[in-house]
C-alpha positions as CSV (number, residue, x, y, z in Angstrom):
1,M,-16.6,-2.0,-17.4
2,I,-14.7,-3.3,-19.5
3,P,-15.5,-6.3,-22.0
4,L,-13.1,-9.3,-20.8
5,Q,-12.3,-9.8,-25.2
6,T,-10.5,-6.0,-25.0
7,L,-8.3,-8.0,-22.7
8,S,-7.7,-11.0,-25.5
9,N,-5.6,-7.7,-26.7
10,P,-2.1,-7.9,-24.9
11,A,-1.2,-4.3,-25.2
12,M,-4.4,-3.5,-23.7
13,A,-4.0,-6.6,-20.7
14,V,-0.6,-4.2,-20.2
15,A,-2.3,-1.2,-20.7
16,V,-4.8,-2.3,-17.6
17,L,-2.3,-3.9,-16.1
18,V,0.3,-0.5,-15.8
19,I,-3.2,1.5,-14.8
20,V,-3.8,-1.3,-11.8
21,M,-0.4,-0.6,-11.2
22,T,0.2,2.7,-10.9
23,F,-2.8,3.2,-8.4
24,V,-1.5,0.4,-6.2
25,I,1.9,2.1,-6.0
26,I,0.0,5.0,-4.7
27,A,-2.0,3.8,-2.4
28,A,1.0,1.9,-0.9
29,F,3.2,4.5,-0.7
30,I,0.4,6.7,1.1
31,W,-0.3,4.2,3.6
32,A,3.2,4.1,4.3
33,F,3.8,8.0,4.7
34,G,1.1,7.2,6.9
35,K,2.1,4.6,9.1
36,I,5.2,6.2,9.4
37,S,3.8,10.2,10.6
38,E,2.4,7.9,13.8
39,P,4.3,8.4,17.2
40,P,6.0,5.0,17.6
41,E,3.7,2.9,20.0
42,T,5.3,1.8,23.3
43,D,4.8,-1.5,24.9
44,D,5.4,0.5,28.6
45,H,2.4,-0.4,30.6
46,D,4.4,-1.2,33.8
47,G,5.9,2.2,34.6
48,G,9.1,2.2,33.4
49,G,11.1,-0.8,34.6
50,H,14.6,-0.8,32.5
51,G,16.5,-0.7,35.1
52,A,17.7,-2.2,38.4
């Protein structure tokens, strides 16, 4: 694990932040792609009912 004294260096703190945010953004894209790949949910429990 990275010692906390290393993060007192501003350049190192920014580098660690960039690396962490890169993984967060990649994970968010994977999650979002998984959500849009799923078929949409329907609330059609009563068998229709859109007409009069």
